[in-house]
N, C-alpha and C positions, 0 to 999 in steps of 0.2 A: 727696816728694809728686809724684804723676804726674797731669797734666791730660789728660783724655781728651775729645776732641771728639765731639759728636753726629754722626749721619749727615748731618743738614742742614748743620752747620758744615763738615764735610769736603767736601761737594758745593760749597758756596759758595766755600771756599778753592780748590778745584780749578778752578772756573770763573774765579775771579780770576787764577789763575796761568797760564791758557791764553793763549798768544800764537802766532798763526799768520802774522804778518807783515802786510803791506799787502794786504788782500783786494780792493782796488779795481784793482790792477794785477797780477793773477796771470799769471805768465809761465812758471812751472814747476809740477811736481807739488807738492802740499802734503804735509808730514809730519804726518799726523793721529795723535796719540797715542791708544792704546787704554786707557791708565791715567793717572789724574791724579797730580799730585805728592804728594797726600795719600792716594791709594789708591782713588779712585773708578774704576769701570769706565766708559769712555766709548764710546758707539756713535754713529757718524756717519751722517747721511742726506743725500742730495742731492735738491734740489727739481727739478733738471733734469740728468740724467746725460749729456746731450749736451755739457755744459760741464765738469762735474767729477763724479767718481764718489765713492761713500762711502769709498773707500780713499784718496782724495786725488789720483787721476790726473786731470790737466786736459787738455782738448782746446784747446791754445793757438791753433790755427788758427781755430777758431770764436770763441774769446774775443777775438782780435785784430779779427775782422770785426764783432763785436757789442760795442760799447762801451756797457755799461749797468751799472747798480748791481746788485750781487749781495748777497744777505743770507745770512749763515751761520746755520745752525740747529743747535743742539746739544741733545742729550738726554743727561743724565748719570744713570746708574743706580748705586746704591750697594749693594754687598753686602759686609757686614763680618762676618767669622767670628771668634768669640771662643773661646779655649780653654775646655774644660769642666773 
C-alpha cells in the first residue's frame, strides 16, 4: 500500500524541512534551495535587495552596519506531474 501526500501536505512538509541557519546573524551568502525535500518548487524573494538577493547573496558590509531584525519571506509553489 502506497501513501500519497496531497499538494498541501507536500508544501507543509517542505516548509517544515527548510532550515537556513541563524538569520539574525547572516555573515555569508545563504544557500537557498529551489526544490523542497518532498518535491515543492521554491521561489525566493527579497524585501530589500541591498541586504540580500533572491539568490541568497548577502551584502555583509551593509548587514554589519545595520543591526536590525530581518524577516524571511517564503512562497512555495507546487507543481506535481503524474504519469498518464
